[in-house]
N, C-alpha and C positions, 0 to 999 in steps of 0.2 A: 756465453748467452747469444752470440749472433745466429740467425737462422740462415744456413746457407741458402745460396740462390737457387739450387736445383728444388730444394724444397718449397721456396717461396713461389718459383715457376709453378710447380704442380698444385699447390695449394690454391693459387688463383685460377688456374685453367680449370680446375675441378669445378669450382662454384660458379664460373663467368657463364658457361653455356646456360645451365638451368636457371640461372639468375636473370638473365636477358628473356628466356623464353617466360619464365614466370610472370616478369614484369610486363611484356607485352600482352599476356593474358589478361593481367588486372588492368590495363590500360584499355583493352578492347572493350572489355565489359564496362567499365566506367563511362567510357564514350557512347555506347550504344545503347545503354540503358539509362532512359530519361531519368528515372527516379535517382539512380545513383548519380547520374550527372548535374542534376540540380542541386542536390544537398550540398550545403556549404562546408561542411564538414570534410566532404570528399576532396575539395578542391586542393587542398595544402597536399595531401597524398598523392594526388594525381602529379602535381608538380616536382615532387620529390621522385616519383617513380619515372617520370619523364626524363629529369635531369640526370638520373641514375644509371638509366639506359645509356645515354649520350656519353656519361663518364667512363661506363664498363666498356663500351664499343671504342673508345680511343685512350683515353688514359691507362685503364686496366691493361688493354690490350699492348699499349706499348710498355708497361712496365714488365708484362709476361715476356715480351719479345728482349729485352734489356735484359732480365734474369736467365734467359735462355744464351743469349750472346756475350753478355758482359759489355755492351756498348747500344748507344739508342740506335732505332730504327734507320735514321738518316743522320749523318756525320756534317750537319749543316746548324749554322747559327738559328736560322730561319725554323728549324724543326724544333730545336731545343726552347726556343721563345713561344712558339705555338705551344708545344708539350706543357711547360711549366704555366703558361697562362689559364689552359684549360685545368688542369691539376689545381691550381688556386683557386680559379674563379667560380668553377663549378662545385668542387667541394664545399667550399664557403658559403655559395649560396645553398646548398643541401643543409647545411649545418644550420643557418640563418634560418630558413624555413621550418625546420624542426624546433628552433627556439620559439619562432611566432606561433607554430601551432600548439606549442605547450601553454602559451598564454592564451589564445584565441579559444581553446576548449572551454575555459573558465567562462568565456562570455557566451559561447553557444549553448551552454548547458545552464549555466546559473544567472546570466544578465541578458536573456533575448531580446529585452527591449531595446539594446543597443545596435541590435540588425533588424528591426522590426519594420523599417521602412528602406525605399531603394537608395536614398540619400545616404542613409545611416549604415547599409549596406557596401555602399561603394566608399566611403570614410573609414569604416571599419574592419571591412572583410577585404575588398577588391584592392583598393589602394595598399595598405600594407603587404600584401601578397605581391604585388607587382613592384614595390620598393624592395622588399628584402631579395627578390628575386634577380632585380637588374643591377641593383647598388654593387655587388662583388665583379660583374662583368665590367661595369664602367671604371670602378678603382682600379682593377688591375691592367684595364687598358692604357690607363694613365702611368700606373708604376712600370709596365714593361715597355711600351710602346712610344710614351710620350715624355716622361721625365729622362735625364740622361743618367744612363746606367753603362759602364763599360766592364761588365763582368769577367772574371778568368774562366774561360770555358773548359770544362773536362769531360771529356767523353766517357771517362770511365765511372762517373757517378750518374744516377737518375735525375733526368731534367739537367744535366751537364753543369750544374752550380749555379744556374742561371737565377734560381729562387733568392739569391743574395740581394737581387736588386728591391726585394721588399722590405730589405732592412738598410737600405742605402744611408740613412740617417736614423739617428736615435729616435726621433720623434715618429718616423715611419715604422720603425722596428717595434716601438712600444705600442702604436695603434694598431697593429697587424696582430701583434700579440694578444692584446686586450679584447679587442673590438671583434676580432675575427676567430677567436678561440677559446678564451679564457672566459670571458662574460656569456657567449652562447650556451657553452657546455653546463655552467652553472645554472642558467636559466631553465635549461632542458630538467635539470635534476630537482632543482628547488621547486618549478611549477609542475612538475609530473608527479612529485610525492605530496606537494599542496592538493592536487587534484584527486590523488588516490585517498587523499585523507577526508576531503571535502564528499566525495563520493560514499566512503564507508560511513561516514556521519550521517549524509542524508539517507543510505540505504536502511539503517536500522531506526528512523525515525517513522512512526505509523504512517502519517500523512505524506512523506516523501518514497513509499515503496513504489508507487506506480511511476513517478518520476524517474527513479533509478532505472525500471525496467524500459522506459522510453529512449534513454540516453547511454545505456551499457554499453552497446556498440561503438558510439561515438567517442567513449570514454576509451574501451580496450583498443581501439584504432589506433590512435597516437601513443598511449602508454606503451605498446607492445613495440613502435619503433623506438621511441625513449629510452627502453630498457636497452636496446643494443648500444645506444650512446653509454648509458649508466656503466654497463658491464664492460665495452670494448674502450670507449674514448676517455672516459671520465677520470680513471687512473694515469693516464699519460698526461692529462690536464693539470693533475694534482702536482707531480714533478714539473710540468712547462711552469706552472704558476710560483713554484719555488725558484727555478731557474730565473725567471723573470725578476723575481724580488732579488736576486743578487746573491741567493744562496747555492752555491754552484760545486758540483763535486762530480769529478768523473766518473765515479761508479755508477751515476744514473744514465750515463749515455747509452750504456747496451740495453737496457730495459727501455729508454725512450725510444731509441732505433726499433725495436721488436713492436712497440705499442703503436709507433707511427705506421708500419706496415700493417698492422693488424686494424688499424683505422680504415682502412679501405673495405674492409668486410661490412663496414654499414651500409654501403650501397649494394654489396652483393648478396646480404642477407633481407634487406628491405621488402623486396618483393615477396619473400616466403612469409614473412612475418604479416603482411597485407592480406595475404591469401588465408591464413589461419584465424587472422583476427575478424573476417568479415564473413559471417554465416551465408550470405548471397554467394559469395565467390567461391566458399567452401563447397557448397553444393552442387554448383556448376563444373568445379574441378572434379569432384567425385563421379558426377555424370561421364563428364569425358573419360576418366579413367575406366569405369566400368563398361563404357562403350567400347574403347579399344579392347579392355581384357574379354569380353564377349565374342568381339569380332575375330580375336586371336584363337579362342575357344573354338569357335564356328567352323574356322578354317582346319584347324587340327581336325576335327570330327566329322569334316566332309568324307562321304565315300565315292571313291572315284570307280564309276564303271569301267569294266574292262570288256573290250569285245573279244569273244572267241570265236574263232573261224575253224571250220571243221571240214576235213578234206576227204572225199569219198572215192 
């Protein structure tokens, strides 16, 4: 069941360039458009896209090079520590942001009174965003650069095997498994399904039809990103939960290894989902595509005059 390195290499490489370009397109319009920039529901998506671009241009690029050569880009402990730190800190930060976004959508749609003042917006919106974004970076700095850990460095494995420092003790291993992997994924799934159910219920109540129209974009925006986690990451978390509970079978390893590899497609696919889920970005992207298509057709149809000289 293992996916050969050459296939892993091409799959990441094929998605990487369009994913980064699409993410930069989304971030550019989020930042220059005042309406999009001010909307509270867009803030978590902007952070997810920004961290995703950073992860793709570092972690994913290093994975691509590893799958091509069979060893890390640099055969030094410092590089391996940096690679592992970015891999864990950024990916967990994105996961926690999606989990918080799944909860916050309920607040922004059904409990707007909780963000009706500046103080409430700071406590309920900005402070949680800052906390879930920065917490993984601080936590893994302590794990990899403060606490003592002397792992066996293996340059034939991704990350050189230094990720074992996150499981240096039974408590750290359990905390990392539950708080950073199992709980966030279950929150994403449960709250996304609950949001879908509440929207469906509100949509078919006569006095809630206009409310559904107002918040449809806000709902679809994050539900689309959550769907990626449901399809790609949730199955591996089921096995991970079973493994953490002590039910271990070697037959799970191949499937978990594949699902772990596929989990990075969350950051590769998120930009495309963002464009599709927001009509404003869809319209702008269509205009850009049409512009380049028309320019290409115009260049093809140009008639180049030829000067004929006649000799007498």
